[in-house]
N, C-alpha and C positions, 0 to 999 in steps of 0.2 A: 504494500500500500504506500502511495506517495505521501511524503510528509510536507511537500511544498507544491502548491497549486501553480502551475506554469501556464501563462496565457500570453499569446502574441496579439496585442490589440490591433484592430484595423484602423489605420490612420485615415482621417477624413480632412480634406482641404475644402474650405469655403471662402469665397470672395464676396464681400458685400460693398456697397457703394453708398456714399452720401449723395445729396442732390446738387452739389456744387458743379460737378463736371462728369455726369454719368457716361457720356460718350467715351471718355478715356477708359473708364472702368470696363465698359463693354469690350473695348478693343483689347484690353489686358486679358480679360476672361476668354476671349476668342483665341488669343495666342496660346492659352493654357488648355483649350478644348473644354471649357467649363461654361456653365450658365451662372449669372449673378444670382445670389440667394435673394429671394423676394423680400422686400421690406415695405412696411407701412410707415410713412413719414409725412407729417403735416405741421402747419403752424396754427397756434391758437390766435384768437383775435388780438391779443395783447402782445404777440410776437414770440411767446414761448413755443418750444418745439416738442413734438412727440415722435418717438421712434419705437417700432416693434418689429421683430423678425418673425415672419409668418411660418417658418419651419424650425424644427429643433436644431440647436447648435451644440448640444451637450457632447463633450469629448472631441470637438472639431478644432482644428487649427485654422483660425479665422484671420483673414487679411482685410482690413478696413481701409478702403481707398477713398481719399478725399483730397482734392487740390484746394489749397487755401487761396482762393481767388475772391474777387469782389462779389458780395460784401464779406470781407475776410473774417471779421469777428463772428458772424453768424455761422459760417461754415466750420470754423474751429470748434465752436460750441456744439454743433451738430455731431461732429466726429467724436467729441468727448462723451456725448450722450449715448452714441452707438456703442462705444467701448464699454461704458458702464452697463448697458443692457446685456452685452455679451458676457461680461464678467458674472452678472447675476443669473445668466442662463447656463452657467457651467461650461463655457467654452474651454477647451484644453489649453490653448494659447491664443493670445491676441496680438497681432502685429498691426500697428498703425502705419499704413503706406501713404506717405505724404510727398507727392512729387515736388511740390514747392512748399516749403515750410514757412508759414507766416511769422513775422518778427525776427527772421534770421539775421537781419542787418543790425539789430539792437543787441549785439553780443558783448558789449563792454561799456564802461562809463567814460564819457569824454569830459563831463563836468560834474560838480557836486550835486547831490540830490536827484540824480538820474537813476532810472531802473535798469536792470539788465533783463530785458523782456524776453529774450531768447531763452534764458534759463527758466523763467517763469512758465513759458509754454511747455518746455520739456517736463517740468515738475507737474503741470496739469495732466499731461498724458500719463505719467506714472501714477498719479493719484487716482485717475479714472480707471486704471487697470491694465494699461498697455504693458505687455511683456518686452516688446522690442519696437523699434521704429525703423522704418525704411524710408529713405529720402534721397533726393538727387541734388548734388552740387550745392551744399550749404554755403552761405556767404563766407564762413571761415570753418575749415574742417575741424578745428579744435573744439567746436561747439558740441561734438559728440560726447565730450566729457561732462556736459550738463545733464545727461540722462543717466539715471541709476539703473542701467540695464544695457542691452545690446542695441547698438545703432549700426544698421547696414547702410553705409554712406556710398551710394552709387554715383557714378559720374557719366554724364552724357558725352564725354570727350570721344570715346570710340565711334559713336554714331556721327558726331559732327566732323571728326577727322576723316572718316570714310567718305563722307559727302564732299569735303574740300578736296581730298586726294583725287576723286573721280570727276570733279567738275571745275577744277582750277588748274591753270598752268603753274607749276611750282618752281620753275627755274629762276624766276625773278621775285619770289615771295620773301617778305620779311614779316615775322610774327611780332605783333605789337601788344605790349601790356598797357592797358589804359591808365594804370597807376602802379605805384611801388608794391601794393598789396597783392597784385595778381602776377608778379614776376615768376613765382614758382610754377604756377599753372602754365604761363606762357613758355617757360623753359621746357616743360614736358611736351607742349605742342610742337615747339621747334625741333625737339629731339625725335619725335614720332614722324615728323615730316622731313626726315633725312637731314637733320641738323641745319635747318634754315636759319638765317641770321635773325637776331633778336634786337628789339628796341623797346623802350618804354617812355611813357609820357609822364613828365613831372607835373603834378597838379596838387593843389591844396583844396581842402574842403572847409566850407564855413559851417561849423558845427551848430550854429544857431539858426541855420536856414536849411530846411529839408530839401533834398534833391538838388543841391547846388554845389558845384565844384568849379574851380578855375584852372585851366591848363597854363603852364608857364613855359614849357619847352620840351624838347625831345632829346633823349639820350640814345644814340644809335643812328645808323645811316638809313634814311628812308627816301632820299632823293632818287627819283626814277624807278622806285620799287613798287611792286604790288603788295600793299600792306593788308594784313589780316589782323584786325583788332579782336581780341578774345576777352570776354567778360562773363560774369555769372548771370547777370540780369540786365534787361533794359526796362526801366520804369517810365519816367517821363521823357527819357532820351536826351535831356539837356546836356549832360556831361559827355555822353558818347558822341553826340553831334558836334560838340566842341572839339572832341578828339579828331573827328574827321576834318574839321576846319583847320586845325593845327597841322595835321599831316599833309593836307593839300597845300597849305601855305609853305610847308617845308619841301615841296616838290615831289610828293608821292605821285606815282603814275595812276594808281587806283587805290580805293579803300573798300574792303569787305568787312562787315561787322558780323561777329558770331557771338551768340549768347544762349545759354540754356533756357532761361526763364524770360519769355516775352510778355512782361506785364502790360506794357504799352498803355500807361495811364495818362489821362488828361491830354496834353498837347503832343504826345509822343508821335502819333501817326503823321501829323502835319510836319513836325520837325524832321522825321526820318525821310519823308518824301522830298524835302528840299535840301537835305544835308549834303548831297553829292556822293553818297556811298553807292558803289556798284551793285552790291547785293547785301541783304540783311538775312542771316541764317539763324533760325530759332528752332526750339523744340516745343512740343505742346504739353509741357508740364502744367500749364494753365491754358484755358481756352483762348484761341486767337480767332475771333469771329470774322466772318466775311468782310464786315465793314472796316476791319483793321488790317486787311490784306490788300496789297497793291503790287503793281509790277516791280519786281526786285525783291520781294519778300518770299522766302522759302521756309516752310514749317515742316520739320521732320517729326516723325512719330516716336514718342518715348515709350509706347506700350510694349514693344518687344524687350526692352531693357528691364522694365518693371516685371514683366512676366518671367523673364529669366531669373531675376532676383527672387521672386516669390517661389519659383520652383526649386531653386537652390536651397532656400531656407527650409522649405517643407521636406526636402529630401536630406536635410542635415549635411548639405554640401557647402563648400566654401563659395563665397561670392567674390573672392579676390580675383578669380579668373576673368570676371566681367570687366575689370580694368583694362584688359588687353583687347576686348572685343566681344561681340555677341556670339553665342553658340550657333552652329551652322543652321539648325532648324529655325532659329529666331531671325537670323540674318537674311533669310529668304523672304521675310515678311515685307509688305509694302512699307517703304521708308517714309512716305509722305503722310502727313496728317490732314 
């Protein structure tokens, strides 16, 4: 007679989505060959939200996908409510999949009596019941230390680099960092594109004014070069368009803008239309609706990367290999969003 009851549990993977950007979640689920778990969600008259999952999730490994897009505070709160509901429904594990993490820019104090809001957001996810967080291209990678748990920090770099390699002539390319803080990322870009030359723009930011920075000069050779400016996000596009102006003034032959998160807030579209960039390359970590797309804007799908990350986590595999590129079955997916 056995003294120990041995059982191999059947692992169950479930993908759920908030209402911020369900199209991306559907694309991720399609890459995984799954359906989205049905959810009932609505707002009360006073703005409070209600969420209920219409099928059991007990014992399941659940991935809660929500992009923190406008209105950002509402969608963060909805994701927290979803995580709380899953915890109380006895999900085996809960992973918050956040393609763009709200408040990521507020990762340190510049002045007295300021919050570190990025840390607060991570704390909220932990308190709600998230076991791990999966996100793409944080404003600063060290923010992973704000979460008391596992953070799978994916990067869109392989997707963006593959597109640039296949659609741009690289012989005359210089990789440009828009500021000193992005030099490490730009160095990796330059290395992956066969050691292209590197330059960076010296700029200062007025910490008392949001979305405002001033470029002072360029370190590196850009005259007559096809410059590719690499950043993590384009919000109001003021600073990135200033970078285009500075580069063109220094004699750059062309300027291509590359960013993971195309927030495109306020005057961004009009600024980008008139800035003189040859192409603006983004991913769809947040929705880029038709009215914000124009000739010269390319939006690449982040869904295969998220799907590959979710599959690796569920199968207890490393996600580090995704830094080098997508698995072959995901690479064959449609690259455009």
